[in-house]
N, C-alpha and C positions, 0 to 999 in steps of 0.2 A: 145775720152771720160775720162776723170780721175774718177780709181776707188774711190770711198769712204771709207775710212778706219778710225779706230779708236784706235788710240795708246795714251796706259795708265802710268800716272810716279805712282807707287803705290810702295810711302814711306811708309815706317815705321815709327813709334816710334823717331831713331836713325834716320832720313832723309838718310838711304837707298834704293837704289829702284831695286826691282822687275825682275833679266831681262834673257832672256832664252835663253842659250847659244844652236847651231844648225850647223850642215853640209852639206854645200849648195851636192848635190848629184851628180851635175856634177865636177864642176873642184875643189872638199873639199875642199873646204876652209872656215872654222871658224869662226861663231861670235859672239853678245852678240845681243840681239836689246829687249824692251819693248811688253810684253806682248797687243795680240791690235789684230785687223785683221778688213777682213767685213762690213763690217753695210748691211745689210738688205733691199732691202726695203721696203717702212711706219717702219721704225723702227727707231724710237730714241737714240742723240748717247749716252745715259744711259744706252738706254735696253742692247745696242748693247753692251756695255764695262765692264755689265753685265754675259754676252751670253760669252762673249769671257775671262771674267776672271772665269769664273766658269772650261769651256774647257779644259783653259787650263793651270791654276791652282789648280780648285776642290777650290776658292773659296765661300762662297756664302755667300748676306748677304755685296752685295759691296756700301761702302755709296756712298755719292751722287759723283761726281767729281766735279770737278771746270773747265772753258776749262785755258788754259796756250797756246794754240799755231796751228800756225796752219803755215804747212808746203807744196808742190805741192814740190811731189818727181818722179825722176823713177828707180821704182825696183829695181829690177835684179837680181836673184834665179832660178836658174834650168837650166840654159841657156836660159831664157826666159828676158824683158822688159816688166816690165807693173807702166802705167803711173799710181797715186795714190796721192788722195788728203787726208792727215791727218789732221787727229780735234782731238788733243793731250789733254786731262782728268791727270787732278790733281783727284792722290782718297791716300787717308788721312785711312789709315790700322793699323790692332794692325802685329805685324812679323807672320810669321807662317810658315809651311814649304808645300808647294809646294805637291800636287797632283790629277796629269794631269783627270780632272774628264771623258772628252770622244773628247780626241782628233783626229783630220782624219788618214787615213793610212798614206797620205804622213806628216803630219807632227812628227806624230810614226817614221819615219823609216830619219827625217829630224834634228825630236828635242837630241839633248843627256845631259840636264840636267837648273838648275834652279840656280842664285847666287842673292844676294841682296848682293851691291855693294855702296861706300861713293863718295858722286862726288869726293874725294881726291882721291879711290883706282881707280876710272877711266880713269883721269886725269893722275895718273902719268903708267899704267896701258899700258905693246907694246900689246895686242888682239884687233883684231874687233872686235867695237865696232859704231853701228849704230842707231841716226846721229852721227856723229862725234862731234860735242858740246852739244853734251846728261848731262857731267859735266856739263857746263858752264851756262844750263838750270839749272840744278838741283841744282844747288852752287846759279838762280837766285832765286830761288821759295823759297828756304831755311831760305833764309837771310831776305825776309815778313813782 
């Protein structure tokens, strides 16, 4: 059975998305991915989004998100494959500097930093971004 996770498109006033820079401890590959994580039993997507955003970025008072996408995916990291059902929420936030509040020990050893990206920067980048179609998703949302 797939693990339910919430993925967050935290878009600032300039339609930049906040991504986490991480390094796989097994193969040392680096990548960028959105804020988010597992949804606990009896936790709503919004509650999970608020918790994950606070833990990973320190941001409190997350505005209510808008569901924009669902993706079934096999997540491969640290030598493990995990089937996940990703529920993607869009949250419009004011630009802020991330200051993680409650990273797990594992996150502390894998997270290298954060960056706000435009869809154009993501499209032009040679760095690995998950999911690969993220620039197109952000562009589609920005023109709404």
